[in-house]
C-alpha positions in Angstrom: 0.0 0.0 0.0 2.8 2.4 0.9 4.6 1.6 -2.4 1.4 2.5 -4.3 1.2 5.9 -2.6 4.8 6.6 -3.4 4.2 5.7 -7.0 1.2 7.9 -7.2 3.1 10.8 -5.6 5.9 10.4 -8.0 3.5 10.3 -10.9 1.7 13.4 -9.7 5.1 15.2 -9.3 6.1 14.2 -12.9 2.7 15.5 -14.2 3.1 18.8 -12.4 6.6 19.2 -13.8 5.3 18.4 -17.3 2.6 21.0 -17.0 5.1 23.6 -15.8 7.3 22.8 -18.9 4.3 23.2 -21.2 3.3 26.5 -19.6 6.8 27.7 -20.0 6.6 26.9 -23.8 9.0 24.0 -23.5 6.6 21.7 -25.3 9.1 19.2 -26.6 10.5 18.5 -23.1 7.0 18.3 -21.7 5.8 15.9 -24.4 8.7 13.6 -23.6 7.9 13.7 -19.9 4.2 13.0 -20.6 5.0 10.0 -22.8 7.4 8.5 -20.3 4.6 8.5 -17.7 1.2 7.6 -19.2 -0.6 8.6 -16.0 -1.7 11.8 -17.9 -4.7 9.8 -19.2 -6.1 9.7 -15.7 -6.4 13.5 -15.3 -8.4 15.6 -17.8 -6.4 18.7 -17.2 -3.1 16.9 -17.7 -4.5 15.2 -20.8 -5.3 18.6 -22.3 -1.8 19.8 -21.7 -0.5 16.6 -23.4 -2.8 17.3 -26.3 -1.4 20.8 -26.6 2.2 19.5 -26.6 1.3 16.9 -29.2 -0.2 19.6 -31.4 2.7 21.9 -31.1 5.6 19.4 -31.3 4.2 16.8 -33.7 1.6 18.9 -35.4 -0.9 16.1 -34.8 -3.9 18.5 -34.6 -6.6 15.8 -35.0 -5.3 13.7 -32.2 -4.8 16.9 -30.1 -8.4 17.9 -30.7 -9.7 14.4 -30.0 -7.8 14.3 -26.6 -9.0 17.8 -25.7 -12.6 16.8 -26.4 -12.1 13.6 -24.3 -10.8 15.8 -21.5 -13.8 18.1 -21.7 -16.2 15.2 -21.5 -14.5 14.1 -18.3 -14.3 17.6 -16.8 -16.5 20.3 -18.5 -16.0 22.8 -15.7 -12.3 23.5 -15.9 -11.2 26.7 -17.7 -7.7 25.4 -18.4 -9.1 22.6 -20.5 -11.1 25.1 -22.6 -8.0 27.2 -23.0 -5.8 24.3 -24.2 -8.6 23.1 -26.5 -8.9 26.6 -28.0 -5.2 26.7 -28.6 -5.2 23.3 -30.4 -8.2 24.3 -32.4 -6.5 27.5 -33.5 -3.4 25.6 -34.6 -5.6 23.4 -36.6 -7.2 26.4 -38.3 -10.6 26.0 -36.7 -11.0 29.6 -35.4 -14.8 29.4 -34.9 -14.6 26.3 -32.8 -11.8 27.9 -30.8 -13.9 31.0 -30.1 -16.7 28.7 -28.9 -14.3 26.9 -26.5 -13.1 30.3 -25.2 -16.6 31.5 -24.7 -17.5 28.4 -22.8 -14.4 28.7 -20.6 -15.2 32.3 -19.9 -18.8 31.4 -19.0 -17.4 29.1 -16.3 -14.8 31.7 -15.1 -15.1 35.1 -16.6 -12.2 36.4 -14.5 -9.7 33.9 -16.1 -7.0 36.2 -17.6 -5.5 33.6 -19.9 -8.8 32.9 -21.6 -9.7 36.6 -21.8 -6.3 37.4 -23.3 -6.6 34.8 -26.0 -10.2 35.8 -26.7 -9.2 39.5 -27.1 -6.2 38.6 -29.2 -8.5 36.9 -31.7 -10.2 40.2 -32.2 -13.7 38.8 -31.9 -16.1 41.5 -33.0 -19.4 42.4 -31.4 -22.6 41.5 -33.3 -23.8 44.2 -35.7 -26.2 46.8 -34.2 -29.1 45.7 -36.3 -28.6 42.0 -36.7 -30.8 41.4 -39.7 -28.8 43.8 -41.8 -25.4 42.8 -43.0 -22.2 43.9 -41.3 -21.3 46.1 -44.3 -24.6 48.0 -44.3 -24.1 51.7 -44.0 -26.8 51.9 -41.4 -25.0 49.4 -39.2 -21.7 51.1 -39.8 -23.0 54.5 -38.6 -24.8 53.1 -35.6 -21.7 51.1 -34.7 -19.5 54.2 -34.9 -22.0 56.1 -32.8 -22.2 53.4 -30.2 -18.4 53.1 -30.1 -17.9 56.8 -29.6 -20.7 56.9 -26.9 -19.0 54.0 -25.1 -15.6 55.7 -25.2 -17.2 59.0 -24.0 -19.0 57.3 -21.1 -15.8 55.5 -20.1 -14.0 58.9 -19.7 -16.9 60.3 -17.6 -16.7 57.6 -14.9 
């Protein structure tokens, strides 16, 4: 029993170290650590980091997406998984799906700075003022400019 606990503690330490490597952008090293200790399959967050490393290093986007979705099925309330899923989807060229993942993650934790930063970086635009008119409609353009100026003005007043 004691040997089992020691093995679990060692595995947990290796997974923490692997996640730290991935967060530091050292994906190749993290991937190697993950693959030497397959315990990552037991934890959805760790699995999403493995998927991210796999996508970055080996450019295996489909497998990365598959693993991220598996992780989300096992834990749909963890913003880190949504962030990693969005990053893999972006690498695969699936921007709309990435935006959905970011929105779902922000719905769970709207104060998550990493999710918000990636979402802002994508330059997601607000819906047009009058939705049934096209975005290029001159009416929508002028209303949008007015609302934008009004918003900026009100931000300076308070």
